[in-house]
C-alpha positions as CSV (number, residue, x, y, z in Angstrom):
1,X,0.0,0.0,0.0
2,X,1.5,3.3,-1.0
3,X,2.0,6.0,1.6
4,X,0.9,9.5,0.9
5,X,1.5,12.7,3.1
6,X,-1.0,15.6,2.7
7,X,0.1,19.0,3.9
8,X,-2.6,21.6,4.0
9,X,-3.5,24.2,6.6
10,X,-7.2,23.9,5.7
11,X,-8.0,21.2,8.2
12,X,-11.4,20.3,6.6
13,X,-9.8,19.9,3.1
14,X,-6.8,18.1,4.5
15,X,-8.9,15.6,6.4
16,X,-11.2,15.1,3.4
17,X,-8.3,14.4,1.0
18,X,-6.9,11.9,3.6
19,X,-10.1,10.1,4.0
20,X,-10.7,9.9,0.2
21,X,-7.2,8.5,-0.3
22,X,-7.7,5.9,2.4
23,X,-11.0,4.9,0.7
24,X,-8.9,4.2,-2.5
25,X,-6.3,1.9,-0.9
26,X,-3.7,4.4,0.0
27,X,-2.0,4.7,3.4
28,X,-2.6,8.5,3.9
29,X,-1.5,10.8,6.7
30,X,-2.3,14.5,6.9
31,X,-0.6,17.5,8.7
32,X,-1.7,21.2,8.9
33,X,1.9,22.8,8.8
34,X,4.8,22.7,6.6
35,X,7.3,22.4,9.5
36,X,5.5,19.3,10.8
37,X,5.3,17.9,7.4
38,X,9.2,18.1,7.1
39,X,9.5,16.3,10.4
40,X,7.1,13.5,9.3
41,X,9.0,13.1,6.0
42,X,12.3,12.7,7.9
43,X,10.8,10.0,10.1
44,X,8.7,8.1,7.5
45,X,9.3,6.6,4.0
46,X,6.4,8.3,2.1
47,X,5.9,7.4,-1.6
48,X,4.5,10.8,-2.6
49,X,3.7,14.2,-1.0
50,X,0.6,16.4,-1.7
51,X,1.4,19.9,-0.5
52,X,-0.7,23.2,-0.6
53,X,1.1,26.1,-1.9
54,X,-0.2,28.7,0.7
55,X,0.8,27.6,4.1
56,X,1.2,29.6,7.4
57,X,4.7,30.8,8.2
58,X,6.1,29.3,4.9
59,X,4.9,28.3,1.4
60,X,5.0,25.4,-1.0
61,X,8.2,26.6,-2.6
62,X,10.2,26.5,0.6
63,X,8.8,23.2,1.5
64,X,9.7,21.8,-1.9
65,X,13.2,23.1,-1.6
66,X,13.6,21.4,1.8
67,X,12.1,18.2,0.7
68,X,14.2,17.9,-2.4
69,X,17.4,18.5,-0.3
70,X,16.5,15.6,2.0
71,X,14.8,13.2,-0.5
72,X,15.5,14.3,-4.0
73,X,13.5,11.4,-5.6
74,X,10.4,11.9,-3.6
75,X,7.5,13.0,-6.0
76,X,5.8,16.3,-4.8
77,X,2.4,17.5,-6.1
78,X,1.5,21.1,-5.4
79,X,-2.1,22.1,-4.8
80,X,-2.7,25.8,-5.9
81,X,-5.4,28.2,-6.8
82,X,-5.6,28.6,-10.6
83,X,-4.5,32.3,-10.4
84,X,-1.2,31.0,-9.2
85,X,-0.6,28.8,-12.1
86,X,2.6,30.7,-13.1
87,X,3.9,30.1,-9.6
88,X,3.1,26.4,-10.1
89,X,5.2,26.4,-13.3
90,X,8.1,27.9,-11.3
91,X,7.6,25.1,-8.7
92,X,7.9,22.4,-11.4
93,X,11.2,24.0,-12.6
94,X,12.4,23.5,-9.1
95,X,11.4,19.8,-9.0
96,X,7.8,19.4,-8.2
97,X,6.3,16.5,-10.2
98,X,3.1,18.4,-11.1
99,X,0.4,20.7,-9.7
100,X,-3.4,20.4,-9.3
101,X,-5.8,23.4,-9.0
102,X,-8.2,24.0,-6.3
103,X,-11.0,23.1,-5.8
104,X,-9.4,19.7,-6.0
105,X,-11.5,17.1,-8.0
106,X,-11.2,13.7,-6.4
107,X,-10.9,11.8,-9.8
108,X,-8.2,14.3,-11.1
109,X,-6.2,13.9,-7.8
110,X,-6.3,10.1,-8.0
111,X,-5.2,10.3,-11.7
112,X,-2.2,12.6,-11.0
113,X,-1.0,10.6,-7.9
114,X,-1.3,7.2,-9.8
115,X,0.6,8.7,-12.7
116,X,3.4,9.9,-10.4
117,X,3.5,6.5,-8.7
118,X,3.8,4.6,-11.9
119,X,6.6,2.0,-11.4
120,X,10.0,3.1,-12.9
121,X,10.5,-0.6,-13.7
122,X,7.8,-0.4,-16.4
123,X,10.0,0.4,-19.4
124,X,8.6,2.6,-22.1
125,X,8.8,1.1,-25.6
126,X,9.1,2.8,-29.0
127,X,5.6,1.8,-29.7
128,X,4.0,3.0,-26.4
129,X,5.8,6.2,-26.8
130,X,4.4,6.8,-30.2
131,X,0.9,6.3,-28.9
132,X,1.5,9.1,-26.4
133,X,3.4,11.5,-28.7
134,X,1.6,13.9,-31.0
135,X,3.4,16.7,-32.8
136,X,0.9,19.0,-34.3
137,X,0.8,20.4,-37.8
138,X,2.1,24.0,-37.3
139,X,4.9,25.1,-39.5
140,X,7.0,25.7,-36.3
141,X,6.7,22.2,-34.9
142,X,7.1,20.6,-38.3
143,X,10.5,22.3,-38.6
144,X,11.4,20.9,-35.2
145,X,10.4,17.3,-36.2
146,X,12.5,17.7,-39.4
147,X,15.4,18.4,-37.2
148,X,14.7,15.4,-35.0
149,X,14.6,13.2,-38.1
150,X,18.0,14.5,-39.3
151,X,19.9,14.3,-35.9
152,X,18.4,11.2,-34.5
153,X,20.5,8.6,-36.4
154,X,23.7,10.4,-35.3
155,X,25.5,10.4,-31.9
156,X,25.6,14.2,-31.8
157,X,24.8,15.8,-28.4
158,X,21.6,17.8,-28.8
159,X,20.6,20.9,-26.8
160,X,16.8,21.6,-26.7
161,X,15.7,25.1,-25.6
162,X,12.1,25.9,-24.8
163,X,9.8,27.2,-22.0
164,X,8.7,24.8,-19.1
165,X,5.9,22.6,-20.1
166,X,6.6,22.9,-23.9
167,X,7.5,19.3,-24.4
168,X,11.3,19.1,-24.3
169,X,11.4,15.7,-22.9
170,X,9.0,14.4,-25.5
171,X,11.3,15.8,-28.2
172,X,14.3,14.1,-26.5
173,X,12.4,10.8,-26.5
174,X,11.5,11.2,-30.1
175,X,15.2,11.6,-30.9
176,X,16.0,8.6,-28.7
177,X,13.4,6.3,-30.3
178,X,14.4,7.2,-33.8
179,X,18.0,6.5,-33.1
180,X,20.2,3.4,-33.1
181,X,20.0,3.4,-29.3
182,X,16.2,3.0,-29.2
183,X,16.2,-0.5,-27.6
184,X,18.5,0.7,-24.8
185,X,17.5,2.8,-21.7
186,X,16.2,6.4,-22.0
187,X,17.1,8.0,-18.5
188,X,15.6,11.4,-17.8
189,X,17.1,13.6,-15.1
190,X,15.8,16.8,-13.7
191,X,18.9,18.8,-12.8
192,X,16.8,21.4,-11.1
193,X,15.5,18.9,-8.6
194,X,19.0,17.5,-7.6
195,X,20.5,19.2,-4.5
196,X,23.9,20.6,-5.5
197,X,25.8,18.5,-2.9
198,X,24.4,15.3,-4.3
199,X,24.6,16.0,-8.0
200,X,27.8,14.1,-8.5
201,X,26.5,11.1,-6.6
202,X,23.3,11.2,-8.6
203,X,25.1,11.6,-12.0
204,X,28.2,9.3,-11.5
205,X,27.2,7.1,-8.5
206,X,29.1,6.5,-5.2
207,X,30.6,3.7,-3.3
208,X,29.7,2.8,0.3
209,X,31.2,5.1,2.9
210,X,32.1,7.8,0.3
211,X,30.3,10.3,2.5
212,X,28.0,10.5,5.5
213,X,24.8,8.7,4.7
214,X,26.4,6.6,1.8
215,X,25.4,3.3,3.3
216,X,25.3,1.4,0.1
217,X,27.0,1.5,-3.3
218,X,24.9,3.6,-5.8
219,X,24.8,3.4,-9.6
220,X,24.6,6.9,-11.1
221,X,22.5,8.0,-14.1
222,X,25.4,7.7,-16.6
223,X,25.7,4.0,-15.8
224,X,21.9,3.5,-15.8
225,X,21.8,4.9,-19.3
226,X,24.6,2.5,-20.6
227,X,24.3,2.1,-24.3
228,X,21.2,4.4,-24.5
229,X,20.4,8.1,-24.0
230,X,20.8,10.4,-20.9
231,X,18.5,13.4,-20.9
232,X,19.6,16.1,-18.7
233,X,16.7,18.6,-18.2
234,X,17.4,22.2,-16.9
235,X,21.1,21.5,-17.3
236,X,21.7,25.3,-16.5
237,X,21.0,24.5,-12.9
238,X,24.1,22.5,-12.4
239,X,26.8,24.1,-10.1
240,X,30.2,25.1,-11.5
241,X,31.9,22.0,-9.8
242,X,29.1,19.7,-11.4
243,X,29.6,21.4,-14.8
244,X,33.4,20.6,-14.7
245,X,32.8,16.9,-14.1
246,X,30.1,16.7,-16.7
247,X,32.4,18.3,-19.2
248,X,35.1,15.8,-18.3
249,X,32.7,12.8,-18.7
250,X,31.6,14.1,-22.1
251,X,35.2,14.8,-23.4
252,X,36.9,11.5,-22.1
253,X,34.0,9.1,-22.1
254,X,34.8,7.8,-18.6
255,X,33.5,8.6,-15.1
256,X,34.6,8.0,-11.5
257,X,32.1,7.2,-8.8
258,X,32.3,9.5,-5.7
259,X,34.9,8.0,-3.3
260,X,36.5,5.7,-5.9
261,X,39.4,6.3,-8.3
262,X,38.3,3.4,-10.6
263,X,37.8,4.5,-14.1
264,X,34.4,3.5,-15.7
265,X,34.0,3.8,-19.4
266,X,30.5,5.2,-20.4
267,X,28.7,4.7,-23.7
268,X,25.8,7.1,-23.7
269,X,24.3,9.8,-25.8
270,X,23.6,13.0,-24.0
271,X,20.7,15.3,-24.8
272,X,20.3,18.4,-22.6
273,X,17.5,20.9,-22.3
274,X,17.0,24.3,-20.7
275,X,14.2,26.8,-20.3
276,X,17.0,29.5,-20.2
277,X,19.1,30.8,-22.9
278,X,22.4,29.0,-22.0
279,X,24.5,31.4,-24.2
280,X,23.3,34.3,-22.2
281,X,24.2,32.4,-19.0
282,X,27.7,32.0,-20.7
283,X,27.9,35.7,-21.2
284,X,27.2,36.3,-17.5
285,X,29.6,33.6,-16.4
286,X,26.8,31.5,-15.0
287,X,27.6,28.6,-17.4
288,X,30.9,27.4,-18.6
289,X,31.6,28.2,-22.3
290,X,33.5,25.1,-23.0
291,X,30.6,22.9,-21.7
292,X,28.1,25.0,-23.7
293,X,29.9,24.2,-26.9
294,X,30.2,20.5,-26.0
295,X,26.5,20.3,-25.3
296,X,25.5,22.4,-28.3
297,X,26.4,19.8,-31.0
298,X,22.9,20.4,-32.6
299,X,20.5,22.9,-31.1
300,X,16.7,22.6,-31.4
301,X,14.4,25.5,-30.4
302,X,11.0,24.3,-29.3
303,X,8.4,27.1,-29.7
304,X,5.8,27.8,-26.9
305,X,2.2,26.7,-27.3
306,X,1.0,30.3,-27.9
307,X,3.2,30.3,-31.1
308,X,1.5,27.1,-32.2
309,X,-2.2,28.2,-32.1
310,X,-3.3,25.7,-34.8
311,X,-1.7,22.8,-32.8
312,X,-3.7,23.6,-29.6
313,X,-6.9,21.9,-30.6
314,X,-5.0,18.8,-31.7
315,X,-3.5,18.7,-28.3
316,X,-6.8,19.3,-26.6
317,X,-8.6,16.6,-28.6
318,X,-5.9,14.1,-27.6
319,X,-6.2,15.1,-24.0
320,X,-9.9,14.9,-24.1
321,X,-9.6,11.3,-25.2
322,X,-7.2,10.5,-22.4
323,X,-9.5,12.2,-19.8
324,X,-12.6,10.4,-21.1
325,X,-10.9,7.0,-20.4
326,X,-9.5,8.1,-17.1
327,X,-12.8,9.6,-15.8
328,X,-15.2,7.4,-17.7
329,X,-16.7,10.4,-19.6
330,X,-17.9,10.9,-23.1
331,X,-16.9,14.4,-23.9
332,X,-16.6,14.8,-27.7
333,X,-15.1,18.3,-28.2
334,X,-15.0,22.0,-27.3
335,X,-17.7,24.5,-28.2
336,X,-16.8,27.7,-30.2
337,X,-17.0,30.1,-27.3
338,X,-14.6,28.0,-25.2
339,X,-12.3,27.7,-28.2
340,X,-12.2,31.5,-28.5
341,X,-11.3,31.9,-25.0
342,X,-8.6,29.3,-25.2
343,X,-7.1,30.8,-28.3
344,X,-6.9,34.2,-26.4
345,X,-5.1,32.8,-23.4
346,X,-1.3,33.0,-23.1
347,X,-0.7,29.5,-21.7
348,X,2.2,30.3,-19.5
349,X,2.6,26.6,-18.6
350,X,2.3,25.5,-22.3
351,X,1.2,22.0,-23.0
352,X,1.3,20.7,-19.4
353,X,-1.1,23.5,-18.4
354,X,-3.4,22.8,-21.3
355,X,-3.5,19.1,-20.3
356,X,-4.5,20.1,-16.7
357,X,-7.1,22.5,-18.0
358,X,-8.7,19.9,-20.3
359,X,-8.6,17.2,-17.6
360,X,-10.5,19.6,-15.2
361,X,-12.9,20.7,-17.9
362,X,-13.8,17.1,-19.0
363,X,-14.4,16.1,-15.3
364,X,-16.7,19.1,-14.8
365,X,-18.6,19.0,-18.1
366,X,-22.3,18.0,-17.9
367,X,-22.7,18.1,-21.6
368,X,-21.0,16.2,-24.5
369,X,-18.8,19.3,-25.2
370,X,-16.5,21.5,-23.1
371,X,-18.3,24.8,-22.5
372,X,-16.9,28.1,-21.3
373,X,-18.3,27.8,-17.9
374,X,-16.1,24.8,-17.0
375,X,-12.9,26.6,-17.9
376,X,-10.9,28.2,-15.1
377,X,-11.5,31.8,-14.2
378,X,-8.1,32.8,-15.4
379,X,-9.1,31.8,-18.9
380,X,-12.7,33.0,-18.7
381,X,-11.9,36.4,-17.3
382,X,-8.5,36.9,-19.0
383,X,-7.4,40.4,-18.0
384,X,-3.8,39.3,-18.1
385,X,-1.3,40.9,-20.6
386,X,-1.2,39.0,-23.9
387,X,1.3,41.1,-25.8
388,X,4.5,41.4,-23.8
389,X,4.7,44.0,-21.0
390,X,1.5,46.0,-21.8
391,X,-0.9,46.8,-19.1
392,X,-4.7,46.1,-19.3
393,X,-7.0,48.0,-17.0
394,X,-10.2,46.3,-17.9
395,X,-10.1,44.7,-14.4
396,X,-9.6,48.1,-12.7
397,X,-12.5,50.2,-14.0
398,X,-13.5,51.3,-10.4
399,X,-10.1,53.0,-9.9
400,X,-10.7,56.7,-9.8
401,X,-7.7,58.3,-8.1
402,X,-4.4,58.8,-10.2
403,X,-2.2,57.7,-7.2
404,X,-4.1,54.4,-6.9
405,X,-3.8,53.8,-10.7
406,X,0.0,54.5,-10.5
407,X,0.3,52.0,-7.7
408,X,-1.6,49.4,-9.7
409,X,0.5,50.0,-12.8
410,X,3.8,49.8,-10.7
411,X,2.7,46.5,-9.2
412,X,1.9,45.2,-12.6
413,X,5.2,46.2,-14.1
414,X,7.2,44.7,-11.3
415,X,5.1,41.4,-11.6
416,X,5.7,41.4,-15.3
417,X,9.5,41.7,-14.9
418,X,9.6,38.9,-12.4
419,X,7.7,36.6,-14.8
420,X,9.9,37.7,-17.7
421,X,13.0,36.8,-15.6
422,X,11.6,33.5,-14.4
423,X,11.6,35.1,-10.9
424,X,15.3,35.8,-10.9
425,X,15.3,38.9,-8.8
426,X,18.7,40.2,-10.1
427,X,17.5,39.9,-13.6
428,X,14.2,41.5,-12.8
429,X,16.0,44.5,-11.1
430,X,18.0,45.0,-14.3
431,X,14.9,44.9,-16.5
432,X,13.4,47.6,-14.2
433,X,16.6,49.5,-13.9
434,X,16.5,49.5,-10.1
435,X,18.8,48.0,-7.5
436,X,18.0,44.7,-5.8
437,X,17.2,46.4,-2.4
438,X,14.6,48.6,-4.1
439,X,13.1,45.6,-5.8
440,X,12.9,43.7,-2.5
441,X,11.1,46.7,-0.8
442,X,8.7,47.0,-3.7
443,X,7.9,43.2,-3.5
444,X,7.1,43.5,0.2
445,X,5.3,46.8,-0.3
446,X,2.8,45.2,-2.8
447,X,2.8,41.8,-1.3
448,X,3.9,40.1,-4.6
449,X,4.0,36.4,-4.4
450,X,7.5,35.1,-5.4
């Protein structure tokens, strides 16, 4: 029986979820504070954690960071209000498995938990991957797939750049399954979820006694991917020391386990991905230039969903079919009003966000088509900026005083800069042409969630 920890300060909701999980053959335990949640995780072997984003004295992001430092492989699902979806995307970049929007739908919750708990021993095959992989028909994605076709038969290292949720891992798998290594393992590693002090052990392995806590020998990801493909997602998050060791492994084709001088030859193809422009990180000395050139044997830029409008309905139809099977529903499509709203929306979380929206809409639909009333408020009442850093005052018609309007505008500009910089406060300060201290003061003044 799988063990689930639920962390939510809403005692009624926490108890409700725990009881629902128990009724569905899970061993579930709830706690109302993040601090107590951390203590429970230290003392117990949970298989998965379900954590609310807004908690007293802390938040889901801090809890996630602490959890990943203690148990980097423990899947964490964040519960969040839909208006916080961009924050949920940031959490996924930091290692969360997925997010679920409130109010939580029981069937959707079970689907996400079961998906996260799928056995890693169940090897994906080329055929099963093709059943789950759709590309779309837009000119932008067809160009990407042409590049996949060209580079797959080679052993070139590939760098995939694209926003979070845009499908970088699927493109990496498409390359793997079209290559000569397709019958060997495909090992995916989220570099953003590995604590810096454990990265060498995770990538290269360690021997018993190599450091405090190394009670057994460990096989690293490079060895796990022997003969196949190693996919390093968010490679820009690796520390300088880890970058040096990765460069050495790529150049010399051998590794050393932590605590062992024995040389181990490795035969893997490395594909990396980043939601940041690595070349800009090179220019700011945040990423090694020699490693960048080693990884950039062949670059593929994956466009965001908002630049692939014609593909959105194809993805939505595919997700509707999946949701119908999961929830035993019979939704046939999307009505015209709902389509118009979806085309106007910016899709900050890209394909992953679209899938979550479709799952929720199918679950809530009372008719055979998805209608506008089952779409989340952020899509139905879309007062967000859709063209860069422009302000939209349609949600502030009751503002009369100039001073109040100025404050609203300033808050929106700061929020936009944080989003544009992926919540990197140093970069946001540069965009706004202010110093970091002023930015921190403004964030506190306007109570901006970061």
